[in-house]
SETI-736690 format. One line per field, with one value per residue (C-alpha): residue number from 0; y, z, x. Coordinates in nm, 2 decimals, padded with zeros to 4 digits. Layout:
<recs>
resi (NUM  ...);
yy (Y  ...);
zz (Z  ...);
xx (X  ...);
</recs>
This chain:
<recs>
resi (0  1  2  3  4  5  6  7  8  9  10  11  12  13  14  15  16  17  18  19  20  21  22  23  24  25  26  27  28  29  30  31  32  33  34  35  36  37  38  39  40  41  42  43  44  45  46  47  48  49  50  51  52  53  54  55  56  57  58  59  60  61  62  63  64  65  66  67  68  69  70  71  72  73  74  75  76  77  78  79  80  81  82  83  84  85  86  87  88  89  90  91  92  93  94  95  96  97  98  99  100  101  102  103  104  105  106  107  108  109  110  111  112  113  114  115  116  117  118  119  120  121  122  123  124  125  126  127  128  129  130  131  132  133  134  135  136  137  138  139  140  141  142  143  144  145  146  147  148  149  150  151  152  153  154  155  156  157  158  159  160  161  162  163  164  165  166  167  168  169  170  171  172  173  174  175  176  177  178  179  180  181  182  183  184  185  186  187  188  189  190  191  192  193  194  195  196  197  198  199  200  201  202  203  204  205  206  207  208  209  210  211  212  213  214  215  216  217  218  219  220  221  222  223  224  225  226  227  228  229  230  231  232  233  234  235  236  237  238  239  240  241  242  243  244  245  246  247  248  249  250  251  252  253  254  255  256  257  258  259  260  261  262  263  264  265  266  267  268  269  270  271  272  273  274  275  276  277  278  279  280  281  282  283  284  285  286  287  288  289  290  291  292  293  294  295  296  297  298  299  300  301  302  303  304  305  306  307  308  309  310  311  312  313  314  315  316  317  318  319  320  321  322  323  324  325  326  327  328  329  330  331  332  333  334  335  336  337  338  339  340  341  342  343  344  345  346  347  348  349  350  351  352  353  354  355  356  357  358  359  360  361  362  363  364  365  366  367  368  369  370  371  372  373  374  375  376  377  378  379  380  381  382  383  384  385  386  387  388  389  390  391  392  393  394  395  396  397  398  399  400  401  402  403  404  405  406  407  408  409  410  411  412  413  414  415  416  417  418  419  420  421  422  423  424);
yy (01.62  01.84  01.70  01.80  01.87  01.86  02.16  02.09  02.30  02.19  02.28  02.65  02.73  02.77  02.57  02.67  02.43  02.62  02.55  02.24  02.11  01.97  01.98  01.72  01.70  01.49  01.50  01.81  01.93  01.89  01.85  01.94  01.67  01.71  01.75  01.51  01.58  01.29  01.35  01.28  00.95  00.89  00.98  01.00  00.76  00.73  00.69  00.93  00.74  00.82  00.53  00.48  00.64  00.33  00.63  00.29  00.28  00.65  00.75  00.84  00.70  00.88  00.65  00.72  00.42  00.18  00.17  -00.04  00.15  00.00  00.11  00.19  00.23  00.65  00.66  00.42  00.34  00.30  00.02  -00.09  -00.30  -00.64  -00.72  -00.77  -00.71  -00.93  -00.73  -00.54  -00.44  -00.21  -00.16  -00.02  00.35  00.19  -00.09  -00.39  -00.53  -00.52  -00.34  -00.35  -00.09  00.11  00.15  00.32  00.62  00.60  00.72  00.70  00.31  00.31  00.68  00.76  00.46  00.32  00.20  -00.04  -00.13  -00.50  -00.67  -00.73  -00.55  -00.36  -00.37  -00.10  -00.09  00.00  00.26  00.13  00.03  -00.11  -00.44  -00.50  -00.68  -00.88  -00.90  -00.52  -00.43  -00.17  -00.08  -00.14  -00.08  -00.36  -00.41  -00.42  -00.49  -00.80  -00.92  -00.88  -00.94  -00.86  -00.82  -00.37  -00.27  -00.36  -00.29  -00.18  -00.11  00.08  00.13  00.37  00.47  00.30  00.26  00.19  00.31  00.25  00.32  00.25  00.07  00.33  00.42  00.35  00.65  00.55  00.55  00.75  00.44  00.47  00.12  00.06  00.17  00.32  00.32  00.70  00.74  00.90  01.02  01.30  01.44  01.43  01.24  01.11  01.34  01.23  00.94  00.80  00.48  00.46  00.08  -00.07  00.07  00.22  00.37  00.32  00.61  00.54  00.74  00.81  00.66  00.76  00.81  00.57  00.58  00.73  00.38  00.62  00.77  00.60  00.85  01.11  01.03  01.12  01.08  00.78  00.81  00.57  00.66  00.48  00.17  -00.07  -00.08  00.17  00.36  00.26  00.60  00.80  00.92  01.23  01.20  01.45  01.45  01.15  01.02  01.01  01.11  00.87  01.07  00.94  01.05  01.39  01.23  00.85  00.77  00.76  00.66  00.30  00.22  00.17  00.53  00.40  00.21  00.40  00.25  00.29  00.51  00.38  00.66  00.46  00.31  00.66  00.84  01.07  00.96  01.19  00.94  00.96  00.74  00.54  00.47  00.22  00.37  00.14  00.19  00.11  00.16  00.58  00.67  00.55  00.51  00.55  00.26  00.21  -00.09  -00.01  -00.36  -00.43  -00.48  -00.74  -00.73  -00.62  -00.52  -00.75  -00.57  -00.35  -00.60  -00.80  -00.81  -01.11  -01.20  -01.08  -01.39  -01.73  -01.92  -01.76  -02.03  -01.82  -01.62  -01.83  -01.54  -01.58  -01.33  -01.04  -00.95  -00.68  -00.67  -00.44  -00.52  -00.31  -00.41  -00.21  -00.18  -00.49  -00.43  -00.75  -01.07  -01.39  -01.62  -01.55  -01.37  -01.52  -01.46  -01.71  -01.68  -01.74  -01.40  -01.22  -01.36  -01.55  -01.90  -02.05  -01.87  -01.97  -02.02  -02.26  -02.62  -02.73  -02.58  -02.40  -02.61  -02.37  -02.01  -01.74  -01.45  -01.23  -00.87  -00.78  -00.47  -00.44  -00.69  -00.96  -00.93  -01.17  -01.50  -01.74  -02.10  -02.34  -02.48  -02.55  -02.28  -02.00  -01.84  -01.48  -01.46  -01.15  -01.36  -00.99  -00.70  -00.34  00.01  00.24  00.42  00.23  00.11  -00.15  -00.41  -00.77  -00.98  -01.36  -01.61  -01.88  -02.13  -02.43  -02.72  -03.00  -03.30  -03.04  -02.74  -02.48  -02.45  -02.12  -01.83  -01.63  -01.30  -01.10  -00.81  -00.66  -00.34  -00.34  -00.03  -00.05  00.17  00.40  00.27  -00.07  -00.05);
zz (00.58  00.88  01.03  01.40  01.60  01.94  02.11  02.38  02.61  02.82  02.53  02.43  02.80  02.76  03.08  03.46  03.64  03.96  04.01  04.22  03.96  03.60  03.32  03.15  02.79  02.73  02.35  02.37  02.73  02.98  03.36  03.67  03.83  04.18  04.03  04.17  04.22  04.21  04.34  04.16  03.98  03.95  03.69  03.69  03.49  03.31  03.65  03.82  04.02  04.06  03.88  03.93  03.65  03.48  03.38  03.21  02.93  02.84  02.49  02.64  02.93  03.23  03.28  03.11  02.83  03.00  03.28  03.33  03.45  03.67  03.78  04.12  04.24  04.24  04.12  03.89  03.99  03.80  03.77  03.55  03.29  03.36  02.98  02.96  02.68  02.57  02.49  02.16  02.21  02.44  02.50  02.28  02.37  02.51  02.72  02.50  02.28  02.26  01.98  01.83  01.96  01.70  01.80  01.52  01.68  02.00  02.04  01.77  01.72  01.41  01.48  01.12  00.91  00.83  01.08  00.94  01.24  01.27  01.49  01.76  01.71  01.43  01.19  01.12  00.74  00.74  00.50  00.30  00.50  00.80  00.91  01.12  01.44  01.56  01.93  01.95  01.70  01.56  01.28  01.31  01.09  00.84  00.83  00.43  00.43  00.67  00.49  00.09  00.16  -00.13  -00.34  -00.28  -00.28  -00.50  -00.19  00.14  00.28  00.57  00.69  00.79  00.94  00.73  00.42  00.36  00.21  -00.01  00.00  -00.14  -00.01  -00.04  -00.42  -00.55  -00.58  -00.58  -00.94  -01.03  -00.96  -00.60  -00.59  -00.81  -00.74  -01.00  -01.01  -00.91  -01.08  -00.87  -01.11  -01.16  -00.88  -00.93  -00.62  -00.70  -00.75  -01.08  -01.29  -01.15  -01.26  -01.20  -01.09  -01.01  -00.68  -00.62  -00.78  -00.81  -00.81  -01.00  -01.08  -01.34  -01.32  -01.06  -00.83  -00.59  -00.39  -00.02  00.20  00.44  00.15  -00.13  -00.34  -00.32  -00.55  -00.43  -00.56  -00.57  -00.44  -00.71  -00.56  -00.26  -00.43  -00.47  -00.77  -00.96  -01.10  -01.14  -01.03  -00.90  -00.87  -00.83  -00.77  -00.98  -00.94  -01.13  -01.23  -01.16  -01.34  -01.33  -01.41  -01.48  -01.39  -01.58  -01.76  -01.92  -01.89  -02.10  -02.03  -02.19  -02.34  -02.04  -01.90  -01.59  -01.61  -01.68  -01.98  -02.06  -02.30  -02.56  -02.60  -02.79  -03.03  -03.10  -03.16  -02.87  -02.67  -02.64  -02.70  -02.92  -03.17  -02.96  -02.71  -02.69  -02.63  -02.37  -02.25  -01.89  -01.71  -01.70  -01.90  -02.08  -02.05  -02.29  -02.23  -02.41  -02.31  -02.28  -02.27  -02.05  -02.18  -02.39  -02.53  -02.85  -02.90  -03.07  -03.13  -02.93  -02.64  -02.60  -02.55  -02.65  -02.59  -02.84  -02.78  -02.74  -02.63  -02.32  -02.03  -01.77  -01.78  -01.88  -01.94  -02.32  -02.33  -02.14  -02.28  -02.10  -02.09  -01.93  -01.72  -01.62  -01.35  -01.13  -00.81  -00.59  -00.23  -00.16  -00.29  -00.24  -00.43  -00.64  -00.96  -01.20  -01.50  -01.72  -01.94  -02.25  -02.18  -02.05  -02.34  -02.10  -02.21  -02.40  -02.69  -03.04  -02.94  -02.70  -02.77  -02.48  -02.21  -01.91  -01.60  -01.30  -01.28  -00.98  -00.92  -00.80  -00.74  -00.64  -00.40  -00.07  00.08  -00.21  -00.33  -00.63  -00.68  -00.94  -00.98  -01.32  -01.45  -01.80  -01.84  -01.58  -01.42  -01.18  -00.94  -00.74  -00.41  -00.21  -00.25  -00.40  -00.37  -00.64  -00.82  -00.77  -01.04  -00.99  -01.18  -01.13  -01.20  -01.33  -01.45  -01.65  -01.60  -01.84  -01.65  -01.85  -01.62  -01.30  -01.47  -01.58  -01.98  -02.04  -01.82  -01.97  -01.78  -01.79  -01.68  -01.58  -01.61  -01.30  -01.36  -01.14  -01.15  -00.85  -00.93  -00.93  -01.29);
xx (-12.70  -12.55  -12.21  -12.20  -11.84  -11.81  -11.66  -11.38  -11.45  -11.16  -10.90  -11.04  -11.10  -11.41  -11.49  -11.57  -11.37  -11.20  -10.82  -10.86  -11.02  -10.91  -11.18  -11.26  -11.43  -11.70  -11.95  -12.12  -12.01  -11.74  -11.72  -11.51  -11.27  -11.11  -10.73  -10.51  -10.09  -09.80  -09.46  -09.17  -09.16  -09.47  -09.73  -10.13  -10.27  -10.67  -10.81  -10.68  -10.40  -10.05  -09.83  -09.44  -09.26  -08.98  -08.77  -08.55  -08.77  -08.75  -08.62  -08.26  -08.16  -08.01  -07.75  -07.37  -07.36  -07.08  -07.39  -07.73  -08.07  -08.27  -08.62  -08.72  -09.06  -09.06  -08.72  -08.43  -08.03  -07.74  -07.54  -07.17  -07.17  -07.10  -07.01  -06.66  -06.49  -06.12  -05.82  -05.88  -06.20  -06.39  -06.79  -07.01  -07.18  -07.46  -07.29  -07.41  -07.17  -06.78  -06.64  -06.32  -06.04  -05.84  -05.51  -05.43  -05.59  -05.45  -05.08  -04.82  -04.81  -04.59  -04.42  -04.34  -04.44  -04.82  -05.06  -05.32  -05.62  -05.68  -05.96  -05.79  -05.47  -05.28  -04.98  -04.73  -04.66  -04.29  -04.14  -03.84  -03.54  -03.73  -03.88  -04.15  -04.07  -04.39  -04.23  -04.21  -04.49  -04.23  -04.07  -03.69  -03.38  -03.30  -02.92  -02.89  -02.54  -02.59  -02.93  -02.77  -02.44  -02.18  -02.47  -02.58  -02.18  -01.86  -01.61  -01.78  -02.11  -02.21  -02.55  -02.73  -03.10  -03.34  -03.10  -02.71  -02.40  -02.13  -01.74  -01.43  -01.13  -00.77  -00.74  -01.07  -01.42  -01.74  -01.88  -02.22  -02.45  -02.34  -02.28  -01.91  -01.55  -01.35  -00.99  -00.85  -00.54  -00.33  -00.08  -00.29  -00.19  00.24  00.29  00.58  00.90  00.99  00.77  00.44  00.28  -00.08  -00.18  -00.51  -00.61  -00.31  00.05  00.41  00.69  01.00  01.30  01.54  01.83  02.09  01.85  01.65  01.32  01.31  01.25  01.04  00.81  00.85  00.78  01.08  01.41  01.74  02.09  02.25  02.63  02.75  03.08  03.04  02.99  03.25  03.48  03.27  03.58  03.95  04.08  03.85  03.49  03.33  02.89  02.69  02.30  02.17  02.51  02.88  03.21  03.48  03.85  04.14  04.52  04.61  04.88  04.95  04.57  04.28  03.90  03.85  03.46  03.31  03.45  03.48  03.83  04.15  04.33  04.73  04.80  05.09  05.32  05.58  05.29  05.17  05.48  05.40  05.75  06.09  06.33  06.62  06.69  06.97  06.68  06.49  06.05  05.93  05.58  05.50  05.17  05.15  05.43  05.69  06.09  06.36  06.59  06.95  07.21  07.58  07.77  08.07  08.39  08.45  08.10  07.94  07.57  07.31  07.04  06.85  06.86  07.15  07.50  07.70  08.09  08.31  08.57  08.36  08.64  08.75  08.72  08.73  08.43  08.14  07.93  07.81  07.49  07.39  07.02  06.85  06.42  06.14  05.84  05.58  05.36  05.09  05.09  04.94  04.83  04.75  04.92  04.70  04.96  05.27  05.25  05.46  05.64  05.75  06.09  05.92  05.68  06.02  06.31  06.48  06.51  06.78  06.94  06.96  07.34  07.22  07.16  07.00  06.76  06.96  07.00  07.04  06.82  06.96  06.85  07.13  06.93  06.65  06.48  06.55  06.24  06.31  05.98  06.08  06.24  06.28  06.20  06.21  05.93  05.89  06.12  06.23  05.96  06.01  05.72  05.62  05.57  05.54  05.30  05.53  05.34  05.45  05.59  05.92  06.19  06.45  06.64  06.62  06.93  06.84  07.15  07.05  07.34  07.45  07.64  07.83  08.00  07.95  08.13  07.89  07.98  07.77  07.62  07.37  07.27  06.91  06.88  06.49  06.41  06.07  05.84  05.63  05.33  05.14  04.83  04.66  04.53);
</recs>
């Protein structure tokens, strides 16, 4: 069996058609047809006629994606798409639909934060320390100090960009955890001139005895001049750093147990006096006196301090007994009220020879300023009524009269030797 295949003379070029003709193959042969040339925008159909080309239906549209192609006879035109996309969308490439806009690819929406695209919008995922503002669509610094009051720092909280910082009050330092505060032992830096005691959040300076803190800086210890204080020493005060010394007069006094008061030395009791055997040693403030009583005529000594009349029946002279005594007094620069010495203390009450108390007391001799007087109370009382500055010695003469039937029956005389010291102690 034989199969015969047609030879396409037009294809192999074995035809003999001229330039103005087109070769048309037929089974077993071909023929030459007059060639027709169409202008742009047209094409030849199967019947040999020029027909319009639809450029818009071609595989590749001649218009932009955002345009619509409209075919025209022999040509075409591009028109803008009539599709309107809402906010957050844009027209697809082919212009047929709206697609979501990825805002995260446009600009720097979230700055250094993470941008998450959503349909029609976007969201910023903020880093730690920031919070998203739904109005401004931005990540804004979060003030942790006001957002978590009292929970972040033990003392003070200071907001920073994207974070916060803890700090401590004066006298404290930040602990290793960056949150708690530890007390600072300021005494390690020795801020005080003498003693320092650490207290919670601060410190306190103290001074040794005899010093006081400076009122301005509260740290420097300054010597206290105790000698400017009243009644520190009974005599003289010598200030020393942190202390003071009291001194006493060079002779006749010694320090008492408190080292501030001067105490009289009783030379008579200590046996350090220089009185003879005939004299009586009398201790005075700051020294001693050697006393010897000489009796007037018609009187004889009776003991160490008295003279007694030889003839008790002498009516012309009622004086029977002359007694001497001594009194040691300090200097009194101010006298608010009379200072009294009673007869009982100074031995000028009634004597054993007399049956009754004296009826009249008189002071016959005193100093030029009349600094003493005598009154009768339960006993005779000698009073100092004016201040007397020492050193000074004077003799007071006091009479004690016994009256019977208006007549002085007996009279005794007391001679008081008053020794006034130079000092008030």
